[in-house]
OpenMM code with the backbone's topology and positions (N, CA, C; nanometers):
from openmm import Vec3, app, unit

residues = "MET GLN ILE ALA ASP THR LEU VAL ILE LYS ILE ASP LYS SER LYS LYS LYS ALA PHE LEU GLU MET LEU LYS TRP LEU ASP PHE VAL GLU VAL GLN THR GLN LYS SER VAL LEU GLN ARG PHE VAL LYS ASN ALA PRO LYS ASN ILE PRO LEU SER TYR ASP ASP ILE VAL ALA GLU VAL MET ALA HIS ARG TYR GLY LYS LYS".split()
positions = [
    Vec3(4.0257, -12.3614, 5.4557),
    Vec3(3.9227, -12.2767, 5.3995),
    Vec3(3.9854, -12.1478, 5.3497),
    Vec3(3.9527, -12.1096, 5.2292),
    Vec3(4.0047, -11.9857, 5.1731),
    Vec3(3.9065, -11.8725, 5.1968),
    Vec3(3.9611, -11.7535, 5.2104),
    Vec3(3.8781, -11.6343, 5.2231),
    Vec3(3.8390, -11.5901, 5.0831),
    Vec3(3.7138, -11.5546, 5.0653),
    Vec3(3.6637, -11.5146, 4.9340),
    Vec3(3.7099, -11.3737, 4.8988),
    Vec3(3.7382, -11.3533, 4.7729),
    Vec3(3.7672, -11.2201, 4.7220),
    Vec3(3.6361, -11.1562, 4.6791),
    Vec3(3.6308, -11.0254, 4.6916),
    Vec3(3.5130, -10.9516, 4.6482),
    Vec3(3.5465, -10.8775, 4.5208),
    Vec3(3.4575, -10.8863, 4.4254),
    Vec3(3.4749, -10.8204, 4.2972),
    Vec3(3.3478, -10.7437, 4.2663),
    Vec3(3.3615, -10.6158, 4.2370),
    Vec3(3.2461, -10.5328, 4.2026),
    Vec3(3.2486, -10.5096, 4.0528),
    Vec3(3.1371, -10.5415, 3.9875),
    Vec3(3.1270, -10.5261, 3.8421),
    Vec3(3.0061, -10.4391, 3.8112),
    Vec3(3.0249, -10.3392, 3.7278),
    Vec3(2.9131, -10.2564, 3.6821),
    Vec3(2.8674, -10.3092, 3.5471),
    Vec3(2.7371, -10.3346, 3.5371),
    Vec3(2.6784, -10.3936, 3.4170),
    Vec3(2.5726, -10.2991, 3.3619),
    Vec3(2.5672, -10.2875, 3.2301),
    Vec3(2.4632, -10.2095, 3.1645),
    Vec3(2.3270, -10.2651, 3.2046),
    Vec3(2.2331, -10.1773, 3.2383),
    Vec3(2.1017, -10.2216, 3.2861),
    Vec3(2.0318, -10.3162, 3.1899),
    Vec3(2.0492, -10.2956, 3.0609),
    Vec3(1.9799, -10.3806, 2.9634),
    Vec3(2.0345, -10.5237, 2.9618),
    Vec3(2.1558, -10.5447, 3.0100),
    Vec3(2.2180, -10.6780, 3.0080),
    Vec3(2.2317, -10.7382, 3.1479),
    Vec3(2.1909, -10.6640, 3.2492),
    Vec3(2.2096, -10.7062, 3.3880),
    Vec3(2.1401, -10.8382, 3.4191),
    Vec3(2.0135, -10.8503, 3.3815),
    Vec3(1.9366, -10.9706, 3.4145),
    Vec3(1.9998, -11.0958, 3.3533),
    Vec3(2.0369, -11.0890, 3.2266),
    Vec3(2.0988, -11.2039, 3.1598),
    Vec3(2.2328, -11.2393, 3.2240),
    Vec3(2.3095, -11.1376, 3.2599),
    Vec3(2.4407, -11.1617, 3.3225),
    Vec3(2.4242, -11.2295, 3.4582),
    Vec3(2.3292, -11.1827, 3.5388),
    Vec3(2.3056, -11.2430, 3.6699),
    Vec3(2.2571, -11.3867, 3.6578),
    Vec3(2.1723, -11.4138, 3.5592),
    Vec3(2.1265, -11.5509, 3.5368),
    Vec3(2.2439, -11.6425, 3.5003),
    Vec3(2.3363, -11.5912, 3.4218),
    Vec3(2.4541, -11.6687, 3.3845),
    Vec3(2.5411, -11.6977, 3.5073),
    Vec3(2.5583, -11.5988, 3.5930),
    Vec3(2.6405, -11.6173, 3.7128),
    Vec3(2.5811, -11.7188, 3.8091),
    Vec3(2.4497, -11.7283, 3.8143),
    Vec3(2.3844, -11.8220, 3.9055),
    Vec3(2.4175, -11.9673, 3.8722),
    Vec3(2.4594, -11.9942, 3.7506),
    Vec3(2.4986, -12.1301, 3.7110),
    Vec3(2.6325, -12.1695, 3.7722),
    Vec3(2.7120, -12.0723, 3.8121),
    Vec3(2.8441, -12.0998, 3.8693),
    Vec3(2.8310, -12.1217, 4.0193),
    Vec3(2.8725, -12.2384, 4.0664),
    Vec3(2.8549, -12.2694, 4.2080),
    Vec3(2.9529, -12.1956, 4.2988),
    Vec3(3.0550, -12.1336, 4.2432),
    Vec3(3.1537, -12.0641, 4.3255),
    Vec3(3.1294, -11.9129, 4.3309),
    Vec3(3.0191, -11.8676, 4.2731),
    Vec3(2.9875, -11.7248, 4.2701),
    Vec3(2.8638, -11.6988, 4.3547),
    Vec3(2.8714, -11.5987, 4.4396),
    Vec3(2.7564, -11.5545, 4.5181),
    Vec3(2.7215, -11.4139, 4.4728),
    Vec3(2.6005, -11.3957, 4.4257),
    Vec3(2.5561, -11.2655, 4.3761),
    Vec3(2.4867, -11.1919, 4.4900),
    Vec3(2.5354, -11.0703, 4.5208),
    Vec3(2.4766, -10.9872, 4.6250),
    Vec3(2.4477, -10.8490, 4.5673),
    Vec3(2.3405, -10.7911, 4.6114),
    Vec3(2.3095, -10.6556, 4.5691),
    Vec3(2.3750, -10.5573, 4.6652),
    Vec3(2.3895, -10.4334, 4.6218),
    Vec3(2.4437, -10.3309, 4.7106),
    Vec3(2.3544, -10.3155, 4.8328),
    Vec3(2.2238, -10.3259, 4.8109),
    Vec3(2.1290, -10.3127, 4.9210),
    Vec3(2.1489, -10.4235, 5.0245),
    Vec3(2.1683, -10.5472, 4.9798),
    Vec3(2.1867, -10.6578, 5.0744),
    Vec3(2.3179, -10.6451, 5.1504),
    Vec3(2.4214, -10.5965, 5.0848),
    Vec3(2.5506, -10.5760, 5.1515),
    Vec3(2.5364, -10.4686, 5.2583),
    Vec3(2.4690, -10.3590, 5.2247),
    Vec3(2.4487, -10.2504, 5.3203),
    Vec3(2.3624, -10.2965, 5.4372),
    Vec3(2.2569, -10.3715, 5.4099),
    Vec3(2.1704, -10.4217, 5.5175),
    Vec3(2.2481, -10.5131, 5.6125),
    Vec3(2.3342, -10.5988, 5.5594),
    Vec3(2.4153, -10.6868, 5.6437),
    Vec3(2.5123, -10.6057, 5.7285),
    Vec3(2.5719, -10.5011, 5.6688),
    Vec3(2.6644, -10.4156, 5.7426),
    Vec3(2.5924, -10.3468, 5.8591),
    Vec3(2.4755, -10.2904, 5.8321),
    Vec3(2.4006, -10.2203, 5.9365),
    Vec3(2.3572, -10.3186, 6.0454),
    Vec3(2.3126, -10.4374, 6.0048),
    Vec3(2.2686, -10.5387, 6.1015),
    Vec3(2.3829, -10.5820, 6.1932),
    Vec3(2.5038, -10.5951, 6.1375),
    Vec3(2.6169, -10.6455, 6.2151),
    Vec3(2.7016, -10.5359, 6.2786),
    Vec3(2.6670, -10.4101, 6.2524),
    Vec3(2.7449, -10.2995, 6.3090),
    Vec3(2.7266, -10.2957, 6.4603),
    Vec3(2.8325, -10.2586, 6.5317),
    Vec3(2.8203, -10.2508, 6.6775),
    Vec3(2.7179, -10.1436, 6.7180),
    Vec3(2.6492, -10.1704, 6.8261),
    Vec3(2.5495, -10.0773, 6.8781),
    Vec3(2.6041, -10.0100, 7.0049),
    Vec3(2.5547, -9.8930, 7.0335),
    Vec3(2.5881, -9.8207, 7.1573),
    Vec3(2.7382, -9.8051, 7.1787),
    Vec3(2.8053, -9.7536, 7.0799),
    Vec3(2.9493, -9.7325, 7.0901),
    Vec3(2.9740, -9.6102, 7.1781),
    Vec3(3.0570, -9.6239, 7.2800),
    Vec3(3.0789, -9.5120, 7.3731),
    Vec3(3.1752, -9.4072, 7.3165),
    Vec3(3.1298, -9.3272, 7.2218),
    Vec3(3.2114, -9.2209, 7.1644),
    Vec3(3.1508, -9.0861, 7.1990),
    Vec3(3.2364, -8.9951, 7.2367),
    Vec3(3.1903, -8.8591, 7.2614),
    Vec3(3.1996, -8.7794, 7.1314),
    Vec3(3.1429, -8.6617, 7.1330),
    Vec3(3.1517, -8.5729, 7.0174),
    Vec3(3.2981, -8.5437, 6.9857),
    Vec3(3.3797, -8.5219, 7.0891),
    Vec3(3.5222, -8.4939, 7.0693),
    Vec3(3.5953, -8.6125, 7.0064),
    Vec3(3.5580, -8.7352, 7.0440),
    Vec3(3.6176, -8.8547, 6.9837),
    Vec3(3.5884, -8.8599, 6.8344),
    Vec3(3.4635, -8.8299, 6.8001),
    Vec3(3.4233, -8.8335, 6.6596),
    Vec3(3.4971, -8.7263, 6.5799),
    Vec3(3.5052, -8.6054, 6.6334),
    Vec3(3.5770, -8.4965, 6.5663),
    Vec3(3.7236, -8.5327, 6.5478),
    Vec3(3.7848, -8.5926, 6.6487),
    Vec3(3.9259, -8.6325, 6.6391),
    Vec3(3.9468, -8.7342, 6.5276),
    Vec3(3.8557, -8.8299, 6.5139),
    Vec3(3.8671, -8.9293, 6.4076),
    Vec3(3.8495, -8.8670, 6.2701),
    Vec3(3.7515, -8.7784, 6.2567),
    Vec3(3.7295, -8.7111, 6.1288),
    Vec3(3.8527, -8.6307, 6.0905),
    Vec3(3.9085, -8.5571, 6.1849),
    Vec3(4.0275, -8.4767, 6.1587),
    Vec3(4.1477, -8.5649, 6.1235),
    Vec3(4.1585, -8.6802, 6.1893),
    Vec3(4.2681, -8.7722, 6.1605),
    Vec3(4.2600, -8.8230, 6.0175),
    Vec3(4.1398, -8.8574, 5.9746),
    Vec3(4.1234, -8.9062, 5.8366),
    Vec3(4.1407, -8.7941, 5.7362),
    Vec3(4.0945, -8.6769, 5.7700),
    Vec3(4.1014, -8.5653, 5.6791),
    Vec3(4.2444, -8.5120, 5.6637),
    Vec3(4.3136, -8.5015, 5.7758),
    Vec3(4.4469, -8.4387, 5.7734),
    Vec3(4.5609, -8.5353, 5.8084),
    Vec3(4.5302, -8.6596, 5.8357),
    Vec3(4.6331, -8.7597, 5.8609),
    Vec3(4.6980, -8.7526, 5.9967),
    Vec3(4.6342, -8.6893, 6.0934),
    Vec3(4.6877, -8.6838, 6.2293),
    Vec3(4.5760, -8.6632, 6.3281),
    Vec3(4.6051, -8.6913, 6.4530),
    Vec3(4.5058, -8.6706, 6.5601),
    Vec3(4.5431, -8.5512, 6.6432),
] * unit.nanometer
topology = app.Topology()
chain = topology.addChain("A")
for resn in residues:
    res = topology.addResidue(resn, chain)
    for name in ("N", "CA", "C"):
        topology.addAtom(name, app.Element.getBySymbol(name[0]), res)
């Protein structure tokens, strides 16, 4: 089984509907909206993560400045 690649394409609103209809004919393409992707992420996100305020600040600082 191969892992699917994700490709994000921005389409002009006036041509979006026709483009999506065309993609639905392809059996190897799955069309997802940004909303559905976000909903799946929130649904599958871990709950009740034991992080303190200091843990969160340390992570933010690590990403911002590249160190902990």
